[in-house]
C-alpha positions in Angstrom: 225.9 -36.1 140.5 227.1 -33.4 142.9 227.1 -36.3 145.5 229.0 -38.5 143.7 231.7 -35.8 142.9 232.1 -35.0 146.6 232.2 -38.5 147.8 234.9 -39.1 144.9 236.7 -36.0 145.6 236.7 -35.9 149.7 236.4 -39.8 150.7 237.8 -41.6 147.7 234.3 -43.5 147.1 233.4 -44.4 143.7 229.8 -44.4 142.7 227.8 -43.9 139.4 225.6 -41.1 139.1 223.7 -42.0 136.0 219.9 -41.2 135.5 218.0 -44.0 133.9 218.3 -42.0 130.6 222.4 -42.1 130.9 221.7 -46.1 131.8 219.7 -46.5 128.9 222.3 -44.5 126.7 225.2 -46.7 128.2 223.2 -49.8 127.5 222.3 -49.2 123.9 225.8 -47.9 122.8 227.6 -50.6 124.9 230.2 -48.2 126.2 231.3 -49.0 129.9 234.4 -47.3 130.1 234.6 -45.2 133.4 235.9 -41.8 132.0 234.6 -38.4 132.2 234.5 -38.0 128.4 232.1 -41.2 128.3 229.9 -39.4 131.0 229.6 -36.0 129.1 228.7 -38.1 125.9 225.8 -40.0 127.9 224.4 -36.9 129.3 224.4 -35.1 126.0 222.7 -38.3 124.5 220.3 -38.8 127.5 219.3 -35.3 127.0 218.2 -35.3 123.3 216.5 -38.7 123.8 214.4 -37.0 126.7 213.6 -34.3 124.4 212.2 -36.3 121.7 210.2 -39.0 123.9 208.8 -39.3 127.3 210.4 -40.8 130.6 207.7 -43.5 130.4 209.1 -44.4 126.9 212.7 -44.4 128.1 211.8 -46.4 131.1 210.2 -49.0 128.9 212.8 -49.3 126.4 215.6 -49.7 129.0 213.8 -52.2 130.7 213.5 -54.2 127.4 217.2 -54.2 127.0 218.9 -54.1 130.3 221.0 -56.7 131.9 218.9 -58.8 134.8 222.3 -61.1 135.2 223.7 -64.2 134.1 223.0 -64.1 130.4 219.5 -62.3 130.8 219.0 -59.1 128.9 215.8 -57.6 128.7 212.5 -58.3 130.0 211.0 -60.8 127.6 213.9 -62.9 128.4 213.6 -62.4 132.1 210.0 -63.3 132.3 210.5 -66.2 129.9 213.1 -67.7 132.4 211.3 -66.4 135.7 207.5 -66.6 134.9 206.3 -65.8 138.4 208.3 -62.9 139.0 206.8 -59.5 140.2 206.8 -56.0 139.2 208.9 -55.2 142.2 211.5 -57.8 141.5 211.9 -56.8 138.1 212.7 -53.4 139.3 215.3 -55.0 141.9 217.0 -57.2 139.7 218.1 -54.1 137.6 220.2 -53.2 140.9 220.9 -56.7 141.8 221.1 -59.1 138.9 221.1 -62.6 139.1 224.6 -64.5 139.4 225.9 -67.7 138.0 226.0 -68.8 141.9 223.7 -67.5 144.2 225.0 -65.5 146.6 223.3 -65.1 150.0 224.3 -61.3 150.4 223.1 -60.1 146.9 219.9 -61.9 147.4 219.3 -60.7 150.9 220.0 -57.0 149.3 217.7 -57.9 146.3 214.9 -59.2 149.0 215.4 -55.9 150.9 214.8 -53.8 147.6 212.2 -55.5 146.4 210.2 -55.1 149.6 211.1 -51.4 150.0 209.8 -51.0 146.4 206.6 -52.5 147.2 206.5 -50.7 150.3 207.1 -47.4 148.9 204.2 -47.8 146.0 201.6 -48.8 149.1 202.7 -45.6 151.0 202.6 -43.5 147.8 200.3 -44.9 144.9 201.3 -41.9 142.6 205.0 -43.8 142.5 203.4 -47.1 141.5 202.3 -46.0 138.0 205.3 -47.5 136.5 205.2 -50.9 138.2 201.4 -51.4 137.6 201.2 -50.3 134.1 199.8 -52.8 132.2 
């Protein structure tokens, strides 16, 4: 959050600064306006949700309803439409969702992210638990 504030104030670069908890809150409340008020509300709700449940449960709930691109919401629809998709591809699709028209630049970013996530889990197996959980 501090990095985002710095970039916005001093370099006029706009970024998000949401945790998975905040992204989950934004997704279920369907509030997408870019205001400080929304951000504060998200943070408060995210803290309350975190106190009531675990990080794993929040991740599972978020993946079950998040946007994977072009009319695909939630892991159930994603795996139905793309049966052979890997765990790392699922995680990468959150950042780079499918587009109506395939874009080589976005697909390249997606492929690099999926490769990075798989490499990260090979180097540090402890981080792989969320991907390899069945």
